[in-house]
C-alpha positions as CSV (number, residue, x, y, z in Angstrom):
1,M,177.9,139.8,96.2
2,K,175.2,140.1,99.1
3,T,174.0,138.1,101.5
4,I,170.3,137.0,102.2
5,E,169.8,136.0,105.9
6,V,167.2,133.9,106.4
7,A,165.2,132.1,108.9
8,M,162.9,129.1,108.8
9,L,160.0,128.3,110.6
10,G,159.7,124.0,111.0
11,L,162.3,121.8,110.4
12,G,160.7,118.5,109.8
13,T,161.0,116.7,106.3
14,V,160.7,120.0,103.9
15,G,162.7,122.3,106.6
16,S,165.6,119.6,106.3
17,G,165.0,119.7,102.5
18,V,165.7,122.8,102.3
19,L,169.0,122.5,103.9
20,D,170.7,119.6,102.1
21,I,169.5,121.9,99.2
22,L,171.5,124.6,99.8
23,E,174.5,123.3,101.4
24,H,174.3,120.4,98.9
25,D,174.1,123.2,95.2
26,Q,175.2,126.6,96.8
27,E,177.6,127.3,94.6
28,K,175.0,127.0,91.6
29,I,173.1,128.4,93.7
30,K,175.6,131.3,94.0
31,Q,176.2,131.7,90.9
32,I,172.7,132.0,89.3
33,S,170.7,134.3,92.1
34,K,174.2,136.5,92.8
35,T,173.2,135.8,96.7
36,E,174.7,133.7,99.2
37,F,171.6,132.9,101.8
38,K,172.5,132.6,105.0
39,I,169.9,130.4,107.8
40,S,170.3,132.6,110.7
41,K,167.9,131.2,112.6
42,I,165.0,128.4,112.4
43,L,162.2,127.4,114.8
44,V,161.3,124.6,116.1
45,R,159.5,122.5,118.9
46,N,161.9,121.1,121.0
47,I,165.6,121.6,120.0
48,A,167.1,118.7,122.0
49,K,165.6,117.0,119.5
50,Y,167.8,118.7,116.6
51,R,170.8,119.5,118.2
52,D,172.8,116.4,117.5
53,S,171.6,116.8,113.5
54,Y,172.4,120.7,113.6
55,P,174.8,121.6,116.0
56,N,176.0,124.6,114.4
57,L,172.9,126.3,113.8
58,D,170.8,129.1,115.9
59,L,167.9,127.0,116.5
60,T,165.2,128.9,119.3
61,T,161.8,127.9,120.5
62,D,160.3,131.2,120.7
63,F,159.0,133.1,117.3
64,E,159.6,136.9,118.9
65,Q,163.7,136.4,118.1
66,I,163.0,136.1,114.3
67,S,160.1,138.8,114.4
68,Q,162.6,141.1,116.3
69,D,165.9,140.3,114.5
70,Q,166.0,143.1,111.5
71,D,169.1,141.4,109.6
72,I,166.2,138.7,109.3
73,K,164.4,139.7,105.5
74,V,162.6,136.3,104.3
75,V,161.2,133.8,106.6
76,I,160.6,130.4,104.6
77,E,157.3,128.7,106.9
78,V,156.9,125.0,106.8
79,M,156.0,124.0,110.0
80,G,152.3,123.4,108.9
81,G,148.6,123.5,109.8
82,L,146.2,126.8,110.0
83,H,147.8,128.2,113.3
84,P,149.8,129.4,114.3
85,A,151.1,129.5,110.6
86,K,148.4,132.1,109.7
87,E,149.0,134.6,112.7
88,Y,153.3,134.1,112.5
89,V,153.9,134.7,108.9
90,S,150.6,138.1,108.8
91,E,152.8,139.1,111.7
92,L,155.7,138.8,109.3
93,L,154.2,140.7,106.0
94,K,153.0,143.8,108.7
95,Q,157.1,144.2,109.3
96,G,157.5,144.1,105.5
97,R,159.5,140.7,105.3
98,T,159.2,138.2,102.1
99,V,157.6,134.8,103.3
100,I,158.3,131.6,101.9
101,T,155.6,128.8,102.5
102,A,155.1,125.2,101.3
103,N,151.7,125.4,103.3
104,K,148.9,124.3,101.2
105,D,146.2,124.9,103.6
106,L,147.5,128.2,105.1
107,V,147.4,129.2,101.5
108,A,144.0,127.9,100.3
109,S,142.7,129.3,103.2
110,F,144.0,132.6,103.3
111,G,145.8,133.2,100.4
112,P,143.9,136.9,99.5
113,E,143.8,138.1,103.0
114,L,147.7,137.3,103.5
115,M,149.0,138.6,100.0
116,S,147.2,142.4,100.8
117,I,148.4,142.3,104.1
118,A,151.4,141.5,101.7
119,K,150.9,144.4,99.6
120,E,150.3,147.1,102.4
121,H,153.6,146.1,103.9
122,Q,155.5,146.1,100.6
123,G,156.4,142.8,102.1
124,G,156.3,139.5,99.7
125,L,154.3,136.3,99.9
126,F,156.1,133.2,97.6
127,Y,154.4,129.6,98.0
128,E,155.1,127.5,95.0
129,A,155.9,125.1,96.7
130,S,152.2,124.0,98.1
131,V,150.9,122.2,95.2
132,A,151.9,119.7,93.7
133,G,155.7,119.4,95.6
134,G,158.3,119.4,92.3
135,I,156.3,120.3,89.5
136,P,157.2,124.2,89.5
137,I,153.7,124.7,87.8
138,L,151.9,127.9,89.8
139,R,154.9,129.5,88.3
140,I,154.2,127.6,85.0
141,L,150.7,129.3,85.1
142,N,151.9,132.6,86.0
143,Q,154.7,133.2,83.9
144,N,153.6,131.1,80.8
145,Y,150.0,131.7,80.3
146,V,150.2,135.2,80.1
147,G,148.7,135.9,76.8
148,D,146.7,132.6,76.5
149,Q,143.0,131.7,78.0
150,I,142.7,128.1,80.3
151,K,140.0,126.9,79.9
152,Q,140.1,123.6,81.7
153,I,143.0,122.4,84.7
154,S,142.9,119.0,85.9
155,G,144.1,116.2,87.3
156,I,146.2,114.7,89.8
157,V,147.7,116.7,92.7
158,N,147.9,114.6,95.7
159,G,150.2,110.9,96.1
160,T,148.7,109.5,99.4
161,S,145.6,108.6,97.0
162,N,146.9,107.7,94.0
163,Y,149.5,105.4,96.0
164,I,146.9,103.9,97.2
165,L,144.7,103.4,94.0
166,T,147.9,102.5,92.2
167,Q,148.1,99.7,94.6
168,M,144.4,98.4,94.2
169,A,144.3,98.1,90.6
170,D,147.7,97.0,89.5
171,N,148.5,94.5,92.6
172,N,144.9,94.1,93.7
173,W,145.6,95.2,97.4
174,S,142.5,96.5,99.5
175,Y,142.2,99.9,100.1
176,E,143.3,99.1,103.8
177,Q,146.5,97.0,102.3
178,A,147.5,99.7,100.3
179,L,146.6,102.4,103.0
180,S,148.9,100.6,105.5
181,E,151.9,100.5,103.1
182,A,151.8,103.9,101.9
183,Q,152.2,105.0,105.5
184,K,154.6,103.0,105.8
185,L,156.8,104.4,103.0
186,G,156.2,107.9,104.3
187,F,153.6,108.7,101.4
188,A,150.7,108.7,103.4
189,E,150.3,110.7,107.5
190,A,149.5,108.5,110.4
191,D,146.0,110.2,110.1
192,P,144.8,110.1,106.0
193,T,141.8,111.5,106.3
194,N,142.3,115.1,104.3
195,D,144.8,113.3,101.5
196,V,141.8,110.2,100.7
197,S,138.9,112.6,101.9
198,G,140.1,114.6,99.0
199,K,140.3,117.7,100.5
200,D,143.7,118.3,100.4
201,A,143.7,118.3,96.7
202,A,140.5,120.4,96.9
203,Y,143.2,122.7,98.9
204,K,145.1,122.9,95.8
205,L,143.0,122.7,93.6
206,I,141.8,126.5,95.1
207,I,144.7,127.4,94.8
208,L,145.2,126.4,90.7
209,G,142.0,128.4,90.2
210,R,144.2,131.6,91.5
211,L,146.6,131.1,88.9
212,A,144.8,129.7,86.4
213,F,141.4,132.2,86.4
214,G,142.2,134.9,88.5
215,I,139.0,133.8,90.6
216,N,138.6,132.6,94.9
217,L,136.6,129.7,95.1
218,K,135.3,128.2,98.8
219,L,136.0,125.3,99.7
220,D,132.2,124.5,99.9
221,Q,131.7,125.5,96.0
222,I,133.7,122.4,95.7
223,K,132.1,119.1,94.7
224,M,134.4,116.6,96.8
225,M,134.7,112.9,97.0
226,G,137.0,110.9,98.6
227,I,138.6,107.4,97.5
228,T,137.4,104.8,100.7
229,E,134.2,103.5,99.1
230,I,136.6,102.1,96.8
231,D,135.9,98.4,95.8
232,K,139.2,96.8,93.9
233,K,136.8,93.7,92.0
234,E,135.3,97.4,90.9
235,L,138.6,98.5,89.7
236,A,139.2,94.9,88.0
237,V,135.7,96.0,85.9
238,I,136.5,99.2,85.1
239,K,140.2,97.9,83.9
240,K,138.1,95.7,81.1
241,F,136.7,98.6,80.4
242,G,139.7,100.1,79.6
243,Y,139.9,102.3,82.2
244,T,141.6,103.3,85.5
245,L,140.4,105.3,88.7
246,K,142.2,108.2,89.6
247,L,141.3,111.1,92.4
248,I,141.0,113.8,89.7
249,A,140.7,117.7,90.5
250,K,139.0,118.9,87.7
251,L,138.0,122.8,86.9
252,E,136.3,124.0,84.3
253,T,135.0,126.7,82.4
254,Q,132.7,128.0,79.7
255,N,131.1,131.6,79.5
256,S,132.0,132.8,83.3
257,T,130.6,129.9,85.0
258,Y,133.3,127.7,86.3
259,Y,132.5,124.0,87.7
260,P,135.6,123.0,90.4
261,V,135.4,118.9,91.4
262,V,137.5,116.3,93.5
263,M,136.2,113.0,93.0
264,P,137.8,109.3,91.9
265,M,137.2,109.7,87.7
266,L,137.4,106.6,85.0
267,V,140.4,107.5,83.3
268,S,142.2,105.7,80.1
269,E,144.9,103.3,80.9
270,N,146.7,104.8,78.2
271,S,146.6,108.2,78.7
272,M,149.4,110.5,80.3
273,L,147.2,110.9,83.7
274,G,146.2,107.0,83.0
275,Q,149.9,106.3,83.6
276,T,150.4,109.0,86.2
277,K,150.7,106.2,89.0
278,N,152.2,105.9,92.5
279,E,153.1,109.1,94.4
280,F,153.6,111.0,91.3
281,N,151.4,113.9,90.3
282,G,150.0,115.2,86.8
283,I,148.6,118.0,85.8
284,E,146.7,119.0,81.8
285,I,145.6,122.2,81.0
286,E,144.0,123.1,78.0
287,S,144.0,126.6,76.7
288,Y,142.8,128.2,73.3
289,A,146.6,129.0,72.1
290,I,148.7,125.8,73.2
291,G,146.5,123.2,73.2
292,K,146.6,120.6,75.6
293,S,149.8,120.1,77.9
294,F,150.7,118.1,80.5
295,Y,153.0,118.1,83.8
296,Y,154.7,115.3,85.7
297,G,156.4,115.1,88.6
298,P,157.2,114.1,92.1
299,G,154.3,115.6,94.3
300,A,155.1,115.7,97.6
301,G,158.4,114.4,99.6
302,K,161.7,116.1,100.8
303,L,163.5,117.1,98.5
304,P,160.9,117.6,95.6
305,T,158.9,120.1,97.9
306,A,162.2,121.8,99.2
307,N,163.2,122.2,94.6
308,S,160.3,124.8,94.6
309,V,161.2,126.2,98.2
310,I,165.1,127.3,96.8
311,N,163.2,128.1,93.2
312,D,161.2,130.9,95.6
313,L,164.2,132.0,97.1
314,V,166.1,132.6,94.2
315,A,163.5,134.6,93.3
316,V,163.0,136.8,95.8
317,A,167.1,137.8,95.0
318,K,166.5,138.4,91.2
319,K,163.0,140.1,92.8
320,E,160.5,138.3,90.6
321,A,157.3,139.9,91.5
322,P,155.3,137.6,94.1
323,F,152.0,136.2,91.6
324,K,149.6,137.6,90.3
325,T,145.9,136.4,91.3
326,D,143.2,139.1,91.6
327,W,143.3,140.2,87.8
328,N,139.9,138.2,86.9
329,S,137.3,141.1,87.7
330,V,134.1,139.0,86.6
331,S,131.7,137.7,88.3
332,V,132.3,133.7,88.9
333,S,129.0,131.2,88.7
334,V,130.3,127.7,89.9
335,K,127.9,125.5,87.9
336,D,128.1,121.8,86.2
337,I,126.9,122.6,82.7
338,F,128.9,120.0,80.6
339,T,128.9,117.9,78.5
340,R,130.0,114.0,79.9
341,Q,130.1,110.6,80.2
342,Y,129.4,108.3,83.7
343,W,130.1,104.8,84.7
344,F,127.8,103.3,86.7
345,K,126.4,99.6,88.5
346,V,122.9,98.2,89.2
347,D,122.1,95.0,89.9
348,S,122.0,93.1,86.4
349,S,117.9,92.1,87.4
350,Q,116.9,95.3,86.6
351,N,118.3,95.1,82.9
352,K,115.2,96.3,81.0
353,V,113.7,98.9,83.3
354,V,117.5,100.7,83.0
355,A,117.2,100.0,79.1
356,N,113.7,101.6,79.0
357,L,114.7,104.2,81.3
358,M,118.2,105.5,78.8
359,D,115.7,105.7,76.0
360,R,113.7,107.7,77.5
361,Y,116.4,110.3,78.2
362,Q,117.5,109.2,74.6
363,I,120.5,108.2,76.5
364,E,123.1,105.8,74.2
365,E,125.5,102.9,75.5
366,A,128.7,103.8,74.7
367,D,129.9,100.6,76.3
368,F,128.3,97.3,78.5
369,L,129.9,94.7,81.0
370,N,127.8,92.1,82.7
371,D,128.5,89.7,85.5
372,E,125.8,86.9,87.6
373,Q,125.3,89.9,90.2
374,Y,125.7,93.6,88.2
375,D,125.8,95.9,85.5
376,Y,127.7,97.7,84.2
377,Y,127.1,101.2,82.1
378,L,129.4,103.3,80.3
379,T,127.3,106.0,78.8
380,D,128.1,108.4,75.6
381,N,128.2,111.9,76.8
382,V,125.0,112.6,78.0
383,T,124.2,116.3,79.7
384,V,123.7,117.2,83.4
385,D,119.7,117.3,83.0
386,Q,119.8,114.0,81.1
387,K,122.2,113.1,83.9
388,A,119.9,114.0,87.1
389,K,116.7,112.9,85.0
390,L,118.2,109.3,84.5
391,F,119.3,108.3,88.4
392,S,116.0,110.8,89.4
393,S,114.1,107.9,87.7
394,L,115.8,105.0,89.1
395,K,115.7,106.2,93.0
396,E,112.2,106.6,92.4
397,K,111.6,103.1,91.6
398,N,114.0,102.1,94.2
399,I,116.6,100.9,92.2
400,K,120.2,100.7,93.9
401,I,123.2,102.8,92.4
402,Y,125.7,100.5,94.1
403,S,128.4,103.6,91.7
404,M,128.9,106.4,90.0
405,Y,131.9,108.1,88.1
406,E,132.3,111.0,86.2
407,V,135.1,109.8,83.1
408,Y,137.7,112.1,82.5
């Protein structure tokens, strides 16, 4: 049986999870991979912080002790952030090492550059853990859809926002109350900005786009809206329509035109995405051969994410090739050309004006509700042009649109 020496950059939540799994499941991992993985060194910021918990590990604050150790063949990067992670990973790849990372920000921002370095220097970059925690979605895309043409990939890929929206919808909590509880439970960071703004989900959509379509989107090409302005009273009204509100990351394509979005959308309450609650993730793929398929599981957390790191480690031992993402040579156009339904809210005093404008642009009502103050409209399927004309006309007439959401 061969031995592979492994180093880690970082020993936080995911890093400690990797050590737990390697210890708990070492026999199974050995049998399947025909390899014993030896953790040689771990880079940390403060050795004293970890010494009592890990007395037998070689901890260091000096990256060069890892980069200059030629016996180390694989390095697991779980330190997070863009810098110095990018510099460390680049240096290791230039030395021909294999790097396994759970860092979605790094992969989304610098993935093609790092993969190019790895290819030039016979290194390897693996990053299953960077998207959707315990759901092996990247490997599924890389292996199971080679002969299939994907039309759309979408879903809930941020557990923090999903936990918040679940509590607001199911328990009538305010946004602030739900966020506070998420932070207490460890589902939200002290600074949750990337999660609640949609940026975290957008990073993941960039990575999914590379695997699903072979395209390299930029962050500023993704239409993005977060959840901070959502009112729990609106969620109660949306429920009466038979929907719930979810932060959806979606990338759909038609004739080499792509439309990437991250935003709250109305999702049927009884659908699989509608039933994906709290910190869980759900990803739906629609393709030519398979049709619709759905993947569900924990989107983050110590052991689910660490399990994805271990899967990459085993893949390295089996000499599997890194994910291929540069296969699409078609010029990419980003534009919304798709027909869909919309839900919107206006003052009830504007009922006749709204009705006349909808008639003018041949927009049908699929459903309608009102209360003492507001009218709530659910349109039938409309084109991008119809939608633009309606909302432009409402604005010209100084009719305030309090909320407007796409229907998934």
